[in-house]
DRENPA-84963 format. One record per residue: y, z negated, x of N, C-alpha, C in turn; residue in three letters. Coordinates in steps of 0.001 Angstrom, whole numbers, padded with zeros to 6 digits, always signed. Atoms other than C-alpha are relative to their C-alpha. Example, Ala and Ser with C-alpha at 12.3 -4.5 7.8 and 13.67 -1.06 7.14 Angstrom:
<rs>
-001190+000000+000890-004500-007800+012300+001200+000000+000900ALA
-001190+000060-000820-001060-007140+013670+001090-000730-000770SER
</rs>
This chain:
<rs>
-001192+000000+000855+000000+000000+000000+001238+000000+000888MET
-001193-000123-000829+003362+001042+001417+000980-001114-000275THR
-000962+001089+000172+005874-001746+002044+001290+000527-000597ALA
-001267-000393+000634+009117-001651+000023+001079+000184+001066ALA
-001084-000262-000952+012164-000249+001834+001009-001137-000057MET
-001011+001065-000003+014595-002995+002921+001278+000458-000691PRO
-001214-000320+000747+017800-003176+000858+001049+000648+000897CYS
-001045-000541-000874+020020-002526+003874-000285+001434+000403TRP
+000352-001356-000378+018060+000619+004800+000246+000962-001161LEU
-000243-000828+001186+018252+001934+001234+001480+000296-000160SER
-001447-000182+000135+022009+001396+001159+000526+000961+001054ALA
-000424-000882-001077+022409+003127+004521-000359+001448-000313LEU
+000440-001344+000355+020397+006124+003334+000902+000610-001058THR
-000875-000485+001070+022525+006416+000183+001374+000361+000546LEU
-001330-000258-000562+025756+006202+002194+000018+001291+000795ALA
+000074-001220-000785+024637+008943+004574-000103+001234-000891LEU
+000145-001114+000941+023635+011159+001627+001348+000364-000603THR
-001320-000250+000579+027049+010751+000012+000937+000615+001014LEU
-000858-000548-001045+028746+011482+003324-000276+001476+000213LEU
+000367-001394-000182+026820+014726+003729+000489+000840-001166VAL
-000450-000732+001176+027573+015793+000146+001504+000152+000001LEU
-001468-000059-000047+031228+014952+000577+000469+001019+001009SER
-000385-000960-001031+031456+016964+003778-000274+001419-000447ALA
+000360-001334+000457+029706+019894+002156+000999+000509-001023ARG
-000911-000409+001049+032009+019937-000884+001406+000206+000541GLU
-001363-000084-000504+035163+019521+001200+000159+000907+001195GLY
-000046-000809-001211+034358+022046+003889+001127+001008-000013ALA
-001041-001014+000079+036982+024488+002599+001392-000600-000015ALA
-001296+000653+000055+039780+021908+002573+000475-000365+001390LEU
-000573+000323-001287+042145+021262+005441+000964-001167-000142PHE
-000955+001094-000014+044124+018164+006319+001413+000547+000190LEU
-001369-000450-000202+047926+018443+006189+000306+000179+001486PRO
-000391-000304-001373+049268+020051+009376-001187+000173+000937ASP
+001163-000186-000850+045712+020656+010608+000086+001350+000702SER
+000019-001265-000725+045095+023383+013173-000603+001114-000843ASN
+000654-001013+000823+042819+025156+010691+000965+000598-001015GLU
-000950-000500+000988+045532+025380+008033+001071+000837+000667LEU
-001033-000762-000693+048139+026538+010552-000524+001364+000449ARG
+000586-001278-000406+045767+029229+011820-000127+000939-001188GLN
+000124-000813+001205+045172+030402+008262+001357+000548-000411LEU
-001344-000448+000360+048900+030553+007544+000527+001035+000980LEU
-000525-000914-001021+049533+032401+010806-000423+001441-000255SER
+000411-001375+000311+047701+035422+009391+001133+000778-000662ARG
-001055-000652+000767+050759+036109+007289+001315+000042+000759TYR
-001214-000047-000800+053248+035843+010135+000344+001448+000330GLN
-000441-001369-000259+055283+038998+010579-000172+000355+001470ASP
+000061-000507-001365+054791+041121+013672+001406-000015+000578ASP
-001340+000156-000545+057765+040109+015801+000558+001307+000546GLN
-000487-001259-000553+057930+043549+017387+000595+000912-001060ASN
-000474-000883+001052+058554+045167+014010+001107-000621-000824SER
-000987+000650+000859+060822+042569+012398+001242-000437+000751THR
-001177+000420-000751+063143+041510+015215+000959+001175+000188ASP
-000956-001066-000260+066345+043447+015758+000046+000282+001488ASN
-000023-000406-001397+067315+045012+019052+000301-001153+000934THR
-000310+001150-000840+068663+041717+020332-001143-000989+000034ALA
+001171+000870+000017+065391+040040+019446+000295-001396-000494GLY
-000365+001344+000421+067148+037104+017777-000014-000189-001500SER
-000029+000126+001447+066993+037879+014060-001308+000462-000605ARG
+001230-000351+000683+064027+038020+011716+000307+000297-001457THR
-000228-000373+001389+064053+039794+008386-000773-000945-000917ARG
+000629+000945+000916+063312+037422+005503-000056+000608-001398ARG
+000155-000489+001366+062245+037946+001901+000782-000851-000992ALA
-000811+000817+000893+064718+035425+000501+001358-000228+000650ILE
-001331+000174-000542+068448+035120+000907+000203-001434+000476GLN
-000253+001321-000558+069709+032216+002967+000606-000928-001035TRP
-000622+000839+001026+071851+030965+000078-001018-000429-001048THR
+001040+000353+000968+068876+031087-002322-000947-001039+000591ASP
+000889+000950-000674+066715+029272+000206+000593-001406-000032ARG
-000653+001307+000020+069235+026438+000515+000068-000593-001394GLY
-000093+000475+001378+069681+026233-003239-001346-000483-000515GLU
+001343+000385+000441+065932+026109-003872-000413-001344+000589LEU
+000392+001246-000651+065359+023338-001337+000813-001177-000536LEU
-000853+001067+000515+068318+021293-002547-000413-000394-001411GLN
+000399+000299+001371+067177+021586-006170-001343-000719-000042LEU
+001284+000695-000054+063613+020597-005324+000211-001489+000276HIS
-000198+001406-000357+064815+017384-003679+000801-000751-001058ASN
-000769+000651+001067+067341+016641-006426-000910-000372-001167LYS
+000901+000253+001124+064665+016940-009113-001036-001059+000358LEU
+000989+000984-000439+062143+014930-007084+000600-001407+000032ARG
-000640+001303-000072+064649+012123-006583+000420-000553-001346GLY
-000457+000440+001314+065506+011983-010272-001091-000129-001043GLY
+001091+000079+000978+062055+011662-011868+000079-001294-000817VAL
+000132+001193+000847+061451+009248-014737-001394-000015-000598TYR
-000432+001230-000642+059811+006855-014585+000207+000188+001506PRO
-000368-000126-001404+061158+006270-011095-001219-000031+000910THR
+001093-000082-000967+058980+007001-008062+000274-000912+001187ALA
-000143+000914-001141+058372+004441-005322-000403+000645+001316SER
+000532-000621-001218+056786+006878-002835+000326+001487+000097ASN
-000346-001421-000011+058495+010247-003411+000604+000378+001350MET
-000435-000389-001337+058954+012004-000066+000958+001195-000032GLU
-000979-001079-000143+061798+014280+000995-000724+001287+000385TYR
+000646-001284-000250+060862+017960+001058+000825+000841+000961MET
-000674-000885-000959+061680+020386+003897-000549+001415-000153VAL
+000416-001404+000059+061479+024158+004211-000983+000291+001119TRP
+001029-000347-000971+058455+025605+005996-000056+001521+000136ASP
-000042-001441-000218+058738+029076+007558-001361+000666-000180ASP
+001331-000601+000143+054973+029651+007595-000392+000109-001471GLU
+000246-000099+001436+054705+028850+003879+000850+001117-000607LEU
-000846-001108+000471+057614+031241+003304-000656+001342+000308GLU
+000646-001259-000367+055757+033987+005188-001220+000277-000874ARG
+001177-000214+000854+052574+033456+003193+000426+000325-001429SER
-000527-000317+001329+054634+033491-000031+000507+001441-000046ALA
-000491-001376-000090+056258+036756+001108-001161+000990-000091THR
+001185-000867+000006+052853+038316+001766-000538+000160-001413HIS
+000570-000085+001346+051662+037450-001733+000963+000654-000980TRP
-000979-000597+000911+054904+038408-003521-000013+001517+000115ALA
+000000-001450-000214+054714+041874-001980-001239+000684-000573GLU
+001178-000569+000649+051260+042336-003537+000279+000346-001458GLU
-000404-000274+001389+052972+042304-006977-001151-000206-000983CYS
+001092+000344+000915+049925+040731-008661+000373-001261-000762GLN
-000387+001122+000838+050601+038412-011579-001173-000986-000131TRP
+001037+001016-000050+048090+035768-010545+000178-000774+001304GLU
-000109+000799-001214+047730+033027-007940-000827+000616+001124HIS
+000740-000536-001128+046662+034065-004465+000783-000165+001300GLY
+001373-000519-000113+045472+034858-001930-001031-001125-000086PRO
+001021+001001+000272+042211+033085-002632-000312-000875+001211LYS
+000365+000799-001173+041618+031972+000958+001011-001106+000281ASP
-001010+001033-000216+044834+029931+000878+000052-001034-001119LEU
-000195+000860+001167+044629+028410-002602-000751-001323+000082LEU
+000704+001263-000158+042131+025754-001544+000818-000996+000819MET
-000722+000848-000941+044687+024393+000922+001479-000165-000307SER
-001413+000110+000345+048135+024946-000617+000167-000041-001513ILE
-000379-000112+001399+049845+024529-003976+000868+001235-000168GLY
-000771-001223+000224+051598+027480-005600+000556+000046-001414GLN
-000650-000244+001288+054092+028073-008419+000526+001425-000019ASN
-000425-001391+000143+054902+031563-009726+000936+000155-001186LEU
-000856-000366+001128+057571+033058-011963+000422+001454+000170ALA
-000431-001389-000055+058704+036574-012859+000962+000255-001156VAL
-000892-000398+001089+061518+038110-014873+000506+001404+000282HIS
-000704-001258-000182+063307+041387-015441+001164+000004-000981TRP
-001188-000033+000850+066591+042324-017029+001197-000548+000743GLY
-001221+000524-000611+069770+040402-016337-000335-000868+001209ARG
+000200+000785-001207+070241+038570-013041-000318-001448-000347TYR
+000352+001412+000180+068646+035148-012847-000273-000590+001375ARG
+000194+000647-001297+068895+032849-009830-001410-000560+000096SER
+001327+000615-000171+065534+031743-008377+000000-001476-000389PRO
-000073+001420+000352+066734+028167-008933-000215-000223-001498ALA
+000231+000137+001438+066631+028807-012696-001487-000132-000305ASN
+001441+000092+000199+062886+029296-012437-000509-001386+000409HIS
+000407+001338-000444+062495+026047-010473+000363-001034-001059VAL
-000395+000921+001062+064428+024220-013179-000937+000124-001196GLN
+000934-000211+001117+062150+025784-015804-001353-000641+000292ALA
+001252+000694-000355+059096+024508-013894+000144-001501-000260TRP
-000217+001445+000183+060575+021018-013893+000091-000358-001481TYR
-000203+000298+001418+061430+021242-017605-001306-000145-000775ASP
+001291+000276+000645+057710+021154-018398-000213-001497-000184GLU
+000109+001453+000116+058229+017383-018058+000094-000444-001454VAL
-000139+000379+001413+059110+017351-021754-001352-000080-000699LYS
+001335+000007+000594+055411+017945-022497-000975-000894+000762ASP
+000879+000778-000872+054053+015589-019829+000205-001493-000223TYR
-000045+001454+000135+053214+011906-020282-000513-000627+001285THR
+000366+000597-001289+053214+009952-017030-001086-001064-000186TYR
+001062+001008+000102+050018+007892-016484+000327-001241+000844PRO
-000293+001231-000730+050921+004315-015551-001278-000560+000623TYR
+001117+000499-000789+048711+002368-013161-001075-000639-000863GLN
+001005+000699+000825+047049+000279-015889-000829+000973-000839HIS
+000758-001001+000747+045889+003513-017548-001006+000729+000875GLU
+000878-000707-000935+044043+004716-014456-001192-000890+000343CYS
+001168+000866-000154+040558+003171-014633-001290+000796+000244ASN
-000938-000056-001119+039918+004490-012065+000840+001266-000017PRO
-000694-001279-000016+041041+008033-012881+001132+000017-001013TRP
-001164-000088+000880+044434+008736-014402-000210+001098-001041CYS
+000144-001036+001036+044464+010608-017733+000982+001145+000227PRO
-000855-001176-000115+045900+014115-017791+000514+000323-001397ASP
-000538-000174+001344+048223+014270-020786+001137+001005+000018ARG
-000983-001067+000100+050050+017527-021334-000065+000561-001413CYS
+000005-000426+001404+051046+018343-024911+000456+001440-000180SER
-000454-001385+000077+052395+021815-024089-000985+000944+000648GLY
+000910-000986-000592+050851+025016-022744-000197-000179+001495PRO
+000091+000103-001446+051509+024072-019113+000848-001158+000513MET
-000750+001073-000658+052541+021045-017021-000195+000009+001510CYS
+000362+000044-001418+051101+021862-013588+001098+000528+000920THR
-001149-000374-000833+054272+023591-012366+000833-001245+000300HIS
-000785+001230-000156+056116+020312-012966-000683-000981+000951TYR
+000686+001006-000806+053458+018082-011422-000081+000409+001468THR
-000007-000424-001403+053226+020215-008268+001377-000213+000619GLN
-001363+000132-000514+057005+020168-007895+000328-001445+000359LEU
-000334+001413-000230+057138+016351-008095-001161-000773+000619VAL
+001113+000705-000647+053887+015576-006253+000552-000716+001240TRP
-000705+000823-000987+055025+012724-003998-000321+000377+001437ALA
+000417-000239-001383+053036+013643-000884+000139+001458+000427THR
-000296-001374-000377+053937+017348-000975+001364+000014+000675THR
-001242+000143-000766+056589+017539+001751+000558+001310+000531THR
-000470-001273-000528+056920+021236+002610-000078+001081-001070ARG
-000043-001100+000963+057858+024294+000580+000512+001249+000713VAL
-000486-001285-000490+058367+027968+001352-000113+001014-001117GLY
-000019-000921+001139+059358+030602-001203+000405+001400+000431CYS
-000384-001386-000234+059857+034352-001399+000332+000655-001326ALA
-000365-000793+001172+061487+036740-003867-000212+001466+000346VAL
+000259-001423-000246+060343+040343-004160+000187+000775-001298HIS
-000169-000872+001161+061350+043146-006534-001151+000997-000026VAL
+001165-000872+000140+058206+044929-007730+000373+001208-000862CYS
-000361-001200+000777+058804+048553-008840-000747+000078-001326PRO
+000822+000032+001227+055954+048290-011367-000974-001169+000125ARG
+000855+001191-000059+054131+045062-012183-000659-000218-001350MET
+000753+000252+001227+051412+044397-014746+000086-001485-000328ASN
-000158+001385+000435+052390+041183-016565-000671-000141-001350VAL
+000794+000190+001207+049707+040302-019102-000157+001292-000801TRP
+000280-001265+000673+048959+043944-019860+001209+000849-000277GLY
-001223-000754+000224+052580+045056-020059+000613+000361+001356GLU
-000566-000451-001268+054126+047134-017261+001506-000264+000014ILE
-001418+000280-000190+057449+045783-016081+000495+000788+001208TRP
-000610-000704-001111+059676+047941-013912+001086-000864+000629GLU
-000975+000801-000756+061780+046291-011198-000077-001479-000369ASN
+000217+001421+000311+060258+042892-011929+000344-000848+001219ALA
-000389+000905-001078+061731+040065-009850-001021-001135+000059VAL
+001161+000881-000131+058800+037997-008582+000327-001131+000975TYR
-000229+001182-000838+059218+034441-007230-001324-000698+000272LEU
+001188+000729-000428+056414+032778-005248+000442-001179+000852VAL
-000262+001185-000816+056704+029197-003948-001328-000631+000389CYS
+001203+000648-000510+053956+027745-001739+000325-001414+000477ASN
-000221+001416-000283+053560+023995-001187-001126-000570+000862TYR
+000975+000712-000825+051833+021765+001357+000551-001390+000349SER
+001399+000000+000440+050120+019374+001288-000110+000281-001506PRO
+000270-000395+001376+048619+020554-001978+000057-001183-000956LYS
-000012+001015+001052+049185+018585-005189-000969+000348-001115GLY
+000804-000266+001192+047655+018611-008679-001480-000355+000181ASN
+001376+000482-000117+044556+016573-007878-000421-000663-001310TRP
+000499+000562+001257+042502+015762-010976-000225-001497+000163ILE
+000242+001439-000005+042466+012074-011806+001048-000800+000735GLY
-001055+000694-000727+045604+011227-009794+001347+000235-000671GLU
-001368-000152+000479+049196+010601-010874+000799+000744+001062ALA
-000771-000751-001000+051802+012846-009214+000752-000900+000977PRO
-000690+000946-000877+053567+009774-007775-000240-001412-000512TYR
+000140+001395+000391+053544+005972-007877+001313-000495-000608GLN
-001192+000516+000666+055932+004267-010252+000475-001285+000684HIS
-000567+001204-000582+058283+001613-008893+001415+000236+000483GLY
-001347-000116-000542+061606+000967-007192+000026+001099+001051ARG
-000048-001118-000951+062667+004097-005255-000098-000455+001448PRO
+000212+000214-001435+061502+004099-001623-000653-001342+000323CYS
+000617+001303-000266+059709+000747-002011-001425+000128+000526SER
+001361-000194-000495+056317+002260-001091-000083+001262+000867GLN
+000026-001157-000898+057224+004903+001498-001044-000210+001092CYS
+000919+000129-001134+054656+005637+004221+000726-000619+001193PRO
-000619+000660-001163+055283+003619+007422+000732+000955+000930PRO
-000615-000950-000924+056226+006784+009326+001482+000230-000294SER
-001409-000188+000343+059570+006829+007486+000881-001141+000506TYR
-000764+001096-000577+060614+003522+009022+000980-000654-000950GLY
-000866+000640+000980+062165+002289+005786+001231+000799-000372GLY
-001169-000818+000293+064697+005133+005625-000122+000656-001373SER
+000001-000517+001370+065708+006368+002163+001272+000813-000218CYS
-001164-000817+000361+068011+009132+000898-000183+000542-001410ARG
+000015-000506+001377+068756+009866-002764-001353-000246-000672ASP
+001271+000434+000614+065639+007959-003901-001229+000650+000619ASN
+001116-000668-000668+063440+009889-001434-000256-000621+001366LEU
+000367+000446-001344+061555+008670+001625+000484+001069+000980CYS
-000702-000966-000838+063542+010297+004428-000055-000425+001465PHE
+000078+000337-001428+063135+010493+008197+000960+000824+000850LYS
-000966-000781-000757+066053+012740+009201-000278+001476-000077GLY
+000136-001453+000053+066639+016461+009434-000952+000471+001080ASP
+001008-000464-000953+063541+017929+011056+000048+001512+000175SER
-000079-001449-000100+064583+021567+010610+000994+000409+001070GLN
-000952-000526-000971+066273+023635+013252+001237+000479-000734ARG
-001252-000433+000598+069874+024516+012587-000043+001499-000244SER
+000007-001422+000323+070268+027853+010849+001243+000323-000794GLU
-001180-000422+000725+073281+029747+009598-000278+001307-000697THR
+000257-001173+000824+073618+032590+007140-000081+001279+000815GLU
+000022-001235-000773+074278+035200+009822-001289+000184+000787ASP
+001303-000131-000641+070798+034499+011249-001030+000591-000959MET
+000960-000354+001028+069201+035641+008002+000288+001378-000568ASN
-000146-001336+000561+068818+039340+007209-000955+000128-001175GLU
+000822-000026+001200+067544+040033+003719-000118+001427-000542VAL
+000075-001270+000687+066684+043222+002213-000029-000186-001547GLU
+000931+000924+000443+047287+031899-015259+000183-001307+000707LYS
-000287+001268-000645+047586+028351-014286-000958-000241+001142ALA
+000856+000361-001126+046347+027153-010961-000912-001164-000370GLN
+000959+001036+000363+043201+025104-011382+000114-001166+000970ILE
-000127+001151-000901+043721+021558-009997-001287-000280+000750PRO
+001155+000360-000790+041417+020341-007268-000609-001295-000523MET
+000663+001241+000382+038880+017569-007848+000491-001134+000899SER
-000500+001137-000791+039673+014048-006566-000595-000030+001397PRO
+000456+000062-001386+039366+013357-002841-000933-001183+000193ARG
+000999+001055-000101+036379+011057-003331-001360+000630-000231THR
+001342-000526+000240+032623+011438-003571-000331+000017-001474THR
+000213+000007+001442+032740+010585-007259+000991+000950-000644ALA
-000860-000980+000643+034185+013157-009622+000147-000350-001486LYS
-000192+000288+001413+035772+012354-013010-000300+001242-000821PRO
+000252-001124+000888+034984+014536-015980+001306+000343-000695VAL
-001279-000337+000629+038248+016303-016887-000206+000486-001416PRO
+000100-000488+001364+038922+017049-020509+000081+001519+000020ARG
-000001-001461+000012+038362+020726-021452+001418+000539-000069PRO
-001312-000636+000017+041321+022975-020791-000165+001464-000413LYS
+000096-001410+000386+042069+026422-022235-000089+000892+001211PRO
+000121-000933-001103+041103+029349-020057+001338+000683+000245LYS
-001309-000580-000305+044122+030786-018228+000034+001516-000019PRO
+000089-001435-000187+042930+034374-018416+000906+000795-000938ALA
-000723-000814+000961+044678+035559-021573+000965-000833-000820ALA
-000976+000778+000759+047678+033428-022542+000798+000903-000920PRO
-000821-000768+000916+049851+034525-025409+001329+000341+000643LYS
-001288-000384-000554+052922+036465-024436+001119-000584-000845LYS
-001111+000544+000773+056117+034639-025452+000866+001113-000552PRO
-000802-001015+000648+058328+036552-027818+001454-000142+000417SER
-001361+000055-000503+061456+036818-025686+000694+001313-000290THR
-000726-001221+000331+064189+039368-026407-000235+001088+001027PRO
+000197-001132-000892+063674+042820-024958+001173+000110+000954LYS
-001075-000177-000968+065617+043282-021756+000291-001222+000824GLY
-000227+001210-000786+065576+039709-020533-001233-000874-000094SER
+001298+000675+000077+062059+038449-019891-000190-000958+001161HIS
+000341+000977-001026+060830+035428-018003-001378-000545-000328GLN
+001354+000471+000242+057177+034470-017625-000445-000895+001138HIS
+000719+000790-000981+055102+031869-015833-001473+000257-000221PHE
+001441-000232+000198+051362+032291-015201-000569-001054-000905PRO
+000522+000941+000974+049443+030712-018026-001319-000577+000401GLY
</rs>
């Protein structure tokens, strides 16, 4: 008769099994600022020989310098003004590599999230319009305005997973924008001569792509922790706070306007644990209803 396995050996075996399963499921994910993620983003870096001018000091960008500044400023303003207040909301900076990857995708003129090899490691918000001029910042504000349909999950409601309560067609643009640990953003604007938007061909469609890192929208997690602003900032910030955001100083290189020459819902990731909550069923994003906006001035977000 075989002797029973000791309790400590059984527990060790179970722990090793969970570790292997966790590693297997997370093999496609990269840590923030990891070499793997940077190498993946570098695929979309422009060829310096073709984009630099004769002096070799200027790089052509897919977004105007003024729009870039406005987008970044609005992101931080909205993040610092969330309600209920956030105790761990971090200041967001512009990331040139995320901008390049956003440019690459915007130029594809496909009304869907992509490319697939990046979506496991970054967050992404999309918007498109045609007709009268509309600042890219208007789209960012529209993403944030999804908050009207979102109910924040307080800590006592997370046992252990936080409920996902969205009473409207979409809230994930908002939650990605205000995800506390997302600290970098890069966006691109591209005019697509012909773009298929839910089966309708739009001519001269203005396509906005914003990529985010580290990725947000994790199932079972709240976008931020509620509390007094900056009261739960990571230690790396040294207690510094600006406009209700954890802040460690300007980490971007100085840039001026003359340096800049311009010419379906994303599925949230599962929690970063070995256990996985069962999310409530969500509508398929493949065929959302087209909003009935007036002809000549259209604005859409992926459903």
